[in-house]
N, C-alpha and C positions, 0 to 999 in steps of 0.2 A: 213520440213513441220511438223506442229503440229498435235497432235492427233485429236483435234477438227476440223481442216481443212480437214483431211482425212475423218472423219465421215460425214462432210457435203457433200464431193464429192460423197460418196456412197449413201447418202440419195437422192441426186438429181438424181443419176443414177437409183436408184430403182424406184423413182417416174416416171421417164421417161419410164421405162419398163412397169409399171402398166398402164400408159396413153396409151402406144402403144397397150397393150392387150385389153383395153376397147374400143379403137377406132376400132380395128380389129373386135371385136364382134358386134359392131353397124354398121359396114360397112363404118366407117369413115377412111379416109386416115391417115396413121401414120405420126407423125411430122418428119420433115427432120432433120438428124444429123447435128449438128452445131459445127464448129471449125473455129474460126476467130481470127487472130492475128493482133493487131493494127499496129505493125511495124516489119520488118523482117531483116533489115540490120543495123549492128552496127559497128562503128569504135572506138576502145578503145585505149587510150594512153599506152605507155610502162610501166608506173607506175601501171597499173591495176586499179581496183575499181569495182563498181557495176553499172548495168544498169537494167532498168525495161521496160516492155511493157504490154499493155492491152490484155486480152484474153477473148473470149466468147465461151462457149462450152455447149453441151447438155448432154454429158456423161463424166464420169471420164476420164481424159487424162493422158498420160505418156510423160515424156521428157527424151530423151536419147542423149548421146554425147560420142564419142570415145576419145575426148581430156580431160585430167584430169585438165587442167589449167582453165577451165570454168565450173561452177557448179551452180545448182539451190539452192537458199537459202531461198526463201519465196514464198508461193502460196496463193492466195485468191480465194474462190469458185465462180462458175457459170459465173458471169460477173465480173471478177476480174483482178488481176495483177500478172505477173510473174516477179521475181527478180533473177538476176544471179550475181555471184561474179567472177571476173577475176583476176588471180594471176599476179604479175609483170613479165614482159618479160625480162629475163636476157640475151637473145640471141641477136645477131647483125643482125637478119633478121626479117621481118614481119612474123606473123603466122596467121593461119586461122582455124576456127572450125565451124562445122555445127551442130546445135541442131535440133533434130527430135521430133516434137510434134504430137501425134496421139491419136485417140479415138478407142475403141474396134470395132466399126463398120467398121473400115478400113480407115477412113478419116485421111489424114496426111498433115502437113505443116512444113515449115522449117524456122529456124532463122540462119542467117549467121553472124559470128562474126570475125572481122579482128582486130588484135592487132599490134600496131606499134612496130618497132624494138627499141632496146636500142642503142642510138647514141654512137659511140665510135671513139676515135682518139688514135692510139697506134703507138709508135716508136719502131723500131727494136733495137736501141741503144740510150742512152741518152748522150754519149760523144764520140768524135772522135779526133784522134791525127794526126797531119800532121807535116812533117819535116820543117826545117828552110827554105828550098828552095821553099816552097809553093806547090800548086797543087790543085786538085779537091777533094771535099768532097761530097760523095753521101749519102743522107739520105733517107731511105725507111720508108714511112708512110702507115699504114693500117687504113682505115677509111670507114665508111658508110655514111659520110657526106662530103660536099665540104670543102676543107682545104686551108687555105692561109698560107704563110710563110713570116716572117719578121726578118731581121737581126738586132740585138741590135745596137743602135746608136753608142755606144762606139767602135764597131768593124766594122762599115760600111766602113771605109777607106781601110781595107785590106781583108774583107770577103764579097763576093757578090754572089747573087743568079744568076744562069746562065741558068736554064731550069727546065721544069716539064714534066713528062710523066705519062699518065694513070690517073684514077680517084679512083677506088676501092683500088688498091695497088699502091700508088703514089710514084714515085721516084723524089726527089728534088736534084738538083746539085748546088753546091756552089764552087766558086774558091777562093783560098787563095793566096795572094801575098807573095813573099819571105820576110822573117823576117830579119831585120838588128839589132834586139834587142839582148841584152845579156841574157835576161831571158825569161821564158815561158810566152806567152801571150794567152789570151783566149777570145772567143767571143760567145755570146748566140744567138740562133735562136729560134723564137717563132712560133709554129704551132697552129692555132686556128680555131674554128668555133663556133660562138655564145658563149655559156658558157664553151665550151670545149677548153682546151689549154694544150700544152706540150712544154717542152723546150729541146733543144739540146745544149751542150757546145762543142765548138771546141777549142782544145789546139794546139798551134803551138810552136815547140821547138825553143829555142835560143841556147846559149852556154850551155855545160853540167852543170846540177845543181842537187843537191841531198839535200833536206831539210826535216827535221822531224818537226812535230808539237811538242807536249809535249814529252819529252824524259826521264822524271823521274817519276816513279810510286811507290806508297807505298800501299801495300795491307794488309788486315787483315789476320788472320790465316786461314780463310775459303778459300782463294784463289779466282780464277775467271778468267775472260777474260780481257786481256790488248789489246787495239786497239790503234795503232799509225798512225797518219796521215802522209803520205809521198808524197812529191812533187819532182819528178825527171824526167829527159828526157833521162836518160841513163840506161843501164842494170846494175843490182846490185845483190849482194849476201848477204844472211843473215848468219852471223857467230855466231853460238850458243856457249855458255859456256859449260864446261863439268859438267853439273848438270842434274839430271833426273827429277827435279820438274817444269821445264819450257819447254813447247813444242811449236814449231813454227807451226802455222796452215796455210799452203799455200793456196792461192786462185788465181783465174785467175787475172793477173795483167797487166796493161798497162805500157807504158814507161813514162807516164806523171804524173799521180796522182792516189791516191788510199789509202787503209789502209792495214797495215800489222797487223796480229793478233797473240797473244800468249796466251796459256792456262797455268795458274798457279795452281798447285795442292794444296790442303789444307796442311798446315804445322802442322804435328802431333808431331813435336819435341818441346822441351822446350827452344830452342834458336832461335833468329831472324836470317834471312839469306838474302843474296843479290846475284844477278846475273847481269852481264853486257853483252849485246847483241850488236854486231857490224853490221852496214849496210854499205857495201863497194861497190863502183862503180867498174865494171869489167875493165873499161878503165880509166886511170888517177888515181888520188890519193884521190878522194873524200871519206870521211868516217865520219859516225855519230855513236854515241853510245846511247843505251837505257839502263837505270839502273832500275831494278826492285828490290824493297825491300819488305820483308814480315815479319810481326810480328811473334813472337813466340807464341806457345800455352800456355796460362796462366794455371797454375796448382797448386793445393795443394794436396799432396798425403801422407796420413798417412800409416804406415806399417801395421796397423790393424784397424778394426772398433769396436773391443770389447776387453776390459781389465777386467779380474776378479782378485780380491784381497781378502785376508783373512780378518777376522774380526779385527785383531790387526792393530794398526796404522803403517804406513810405507810410502814408496815412490816407484814410478815406473817411467820409462822413455819411451817416445814415440819418434820414429824416423820419422821425417817429411821432405818430399821433396817439394820444392816450388821455383817459380821464381817471386814471387810477395810479396809485403809488407803486409802480412796477419795479422789478429787480432785473439786473442785467448779469448774465453769466456767460463766460467764454470757455470752451473746452480745449484750448490749445495755448501753450506757453508763448508761442511766437506772435500771438495776436492779443492786443490789450486795449481796453477802453481808456481813452485819454481824459476824458473829462472827469400852484402848482396845480386846486386842481379842478378846474373845469376842463373841457376837452381842449388841449393845446397841442401844437406841433413844436418840436424842438430838434435841433441838429446835434447828433452825438458823434464825436470823433473817435476813431480807432487808429492805432499805429501798428505796424507789422514789420518784422525783421526780414532781411534778405533771405531768399531761398537759394542755397548753394548746391542743392541736389538737382539732378536732371528731372526727377519725377515731380509732377504736380502734387500739392498737398492741400488739405481741406481743414476748415475749422467751422464750428457752429456757434453763433451768437444767439442766446435765448433771452427774450424779454418775457417776464412772467408776473402774474398777479392772481393769487388764489387759483381758480380754475381756468384762467385765461393764459394763453401762451402763444407767442409769435417767434418763429425761428427764422434766422437769416444765415444762409450758408456762404462762407467765404472760400473761394478757390484761388490759390496762388500758383502761378505757373512755375514750372521747374526752370533752372538756369540752362538755356540752350543758346549756343553761339556758333556762328559760321567761322570755321578755321580753314585756311587755304594753304595748299602745298603745291609748288611748281617744280617740274623737272624737265630740262631740255635734253633731248636725245635724238639719235638717228637710227634706232632699232626698227626692224620690220615687224618684230613681235615684242610686245612690251607687257610686263606683269606689273599691276598696280602695287604700290607699297602697302605695307601692313600698318594700320593705326591701332594702337591698343590703349585701354584704360579709360577713354573718355568719349568714345564714338557712339552717337545715337543713330545717325543715318548720314548719307552723303551722295554726291554726284561726281562722276569722273568725266571730264571733258578731254578727250583723247588728243586733240590738236589737229585732227583732220576733218572736223565737222561732226564727228560721231560723239555720242555720250551714252553713259550707262549709269544705273544706280550702283553705288559703291557696294562691293562685297569683297571679302578677304580672298586673295588669290585670283582676282579677276584678270583675264588676259585679253589683249586686243591685237589684231593683226592689221598691218598697214599695207597698202598697195605700193610696193617698192620701198627703197630706203632713202629717206630724206630727213632733214632736221625738223623736229616738231617740238612744241612746248605743251606738255600734258599738265592740266590743272585738275587737282582733286579738291573739291569743296566738302568739308566734313562738318556736320552738325553735332556738337557735343557739349558736355558740361565742363565745370571746373574740375581740376584734378591733373594728375601727371599726364603729359602728352608724349607718347612714344611712337616714333616712326622707324620702320626697318625696311631695308631693301636687300634682298639676297644676292643680287647681281647688278653691278655697276657698269657692266660692259655697254659701251655706246653712249653712256651718260656724259653730257657736256657740262651741265650746271644744275644745282639744286638750290631752290629758294625757300628758306624756312622762316622768313620774316613775318608771316601772318599766322604762324602757329602759336 
């Protein structure tokens, strides 16, 4: 119900109250409470749906119902329409609901709704087995409609309907003649009512038989379920191989036909594998085999994902395990590969150039095969060397020389036991004037090495031999 429709109901109800009060003060008879339903009985199909009826009322009304499967969906004021929605009936019996419509003054009326059942035709079993000697097959049918039974024309010569009992839970009896055939024969019985129909298959044994459908299966490394169609009329055994990755999944089985199921675990190994399963009759010498083959788990496995090398040129070796024809790619010119298929390990050599720069550099080696990929990162250190500069002096205040073009970091040993990290323009003050030897250790790369001193006052000697 919308907010506007609710407001209209209350406006009409309030107007009716004012009119009743006015009439009372004037000695006029109050208007009669009105509640009239256009229709009160409805029959709804099993599929459900909506139904509507007209309503006339003088006061705001209410609709209540204990059943949840029928509910009001739309209302129009004063002289209007009631609309209800009915859910589908999934049960196999008719059902009923009573809707109570009332106004505050106490006047009440009723709407009765009947919904039809869901028609059903169900069989207790859909296949029956009978021996070679023939006999009676009894089929139980549960239905809430009238049911007819008809034997398929191909089996009418040996399978015949002989009786029926009851209606709601109906039992149909069929007789089967003795079989003179060497193989299993089958006949179908059709049970129907209008659009509903179900089939029963009757199998009759002949001579012992044990036949598999498909008997060879090839599975991926992920494994899964293997289902084998089996036709037999004799008891049999499943003989499993001595492996732990195939499991027989027993199910209720008949003597005539069905499926046998096996569960195959994922293959986490890097080799393919096979298992042979035997299906053997308990009597006689009938025997069939099922062959299950499973692919190996494809793999590319490097012994490490990171290689670090020094700045000088050289070589290194990666140990790689794989069972596929992989490809190798390198994404840098300074690194090169130097140098079948059950799972094997092999050493793969790579050479690399010297790194003349101070910064580290990286390259990526990728081993790939279809969806498989293994990356190895190679990090080569930058060229960093310790350079030393010595100056002997007798200054009480000394400013460190300036090093340009190749400096990464450094340490200044002032000669009086003190030391500082190198920084351009760094100044040190001594306690008194005496001769000291200041050592500056600079970490830097290759390239031009430039040293400058703005003031040589008090300098006795400069040693550039280790620059």
